[in-house]
N, C-alpha and C positions, 0 to 999 in steps of 0.2 A: 830631464830626470835618466838617473843613469841606474842599471840593473845587471847586473851577474847573477846567471843560475848555474851551480855546480851541483851534479846527482853524483854521491858516495857510496860505498858499501851495499851495492847491488840493490839502488834505489832505495833504501830505506830511510836515508838520509841526505837529506836538501841544504844546499849551503846556498843561500840569499844577501846579497851585496848590493845596497841601496844608497845612492845619494842625491841628492835634491828634492824635490817633490814630488811622492807617489800620484800618478793620474790612473784614468779608468784605464786605458792602453796599457799600464805597465800589469794592471791585473787581467788583462786580455791573456798577457805571456804568461804571466807564475800561474795562474787558476789550474789551468789546461794540466802543464804539469806537475804542480802537486796532488792533483785528482787521479791524472793516469799513475802515480806511485800508491797512493792511497788504495786503487782498487787493484792495482797489483800485490800489493805488498800489507795491507793492512793497517793500520799504524805504525806513523813514519817518524821522525824524530828529524827538526829542523834547526838551525843557526840562522837567525836575523839581522846581521851587520849591517849598520849605520854608520856612515861616514857625511861629513856636513850635510847632512839632512834636516831638512822641513816640512814635514808632515805629511797630511796628504788633501789634496782638492775634493769637494764635497761628491763627485765622480765615485773617487778612488776609495771613501770613506763608505758609501753605499756599499761598495764590490766588497769590502774587507768585513763590514757586519752580515752581508749573505753567505759568503765565503764560512766565515767564524759563526753562526748558526746553524749549515747545512754537516760543517767536520765538525760540529764541538766533542766528540767522543774518539778521533781519527788521529791524535798527535799523542802521541807520547812523553817527547821530551821537547823544550822550547827556549836554548839559549839567546837570550839578545842580549847584542854589543854594540855598545852606543858609547858617545863622547858628549854627552851634556846633563846633565841633571834632572832636564824633563824627561829625557830616554829611559832612564832608571825608572822614570815614576811608569813609564810604558809597562814594564812586568807585572806590576800590582795591576792594574788598570786591566789586564788583557785575563789575569787569572778568573775571572767570574766566566769568562767566554770559552774557556777548553778543559778538560779534565786532567791537560795535561800538567806535567812538573815546569815550573817556567824559572829560569833566573837570569839576570843581567850579570853582565861582565862589563867593566870597562874596556877601552878599546886598545890600552896595553895591553888586557889580559885575551888578546883574541887566540893563543894558543890552546890556551885552558878553556878557553870558552868551545872550540871544534873539539875538545877531547870529550867534555860532560855530556853532549849528545849520545855519544859510543857507548859510553862505560856500560853497565850490564849492572 
């Protein structure tokens, strides 16, 4: 599993790049940073980019469900960037778990995906 986190725009924007399969240990890195930003700035905006992504293991899926339930209203926009058809479906799948605007971008649209969460 590869994870890269970037905090941009005074902490209101979190850019997450993942590859491989998400596991519980990845969430132990990601969750504290996201919660720190939420506590400091209120609602945040996220770009979640997947490259050669293979989904979640059971532990990571459970951590994701707990996080989504706790932070249902804490995101304004979520840009999902992917390479595969099933990743496009993630944008539809995650909408009931957040009040955020969620939009899918193909990997070739990464720069556009970076701009969208920051638009007012």
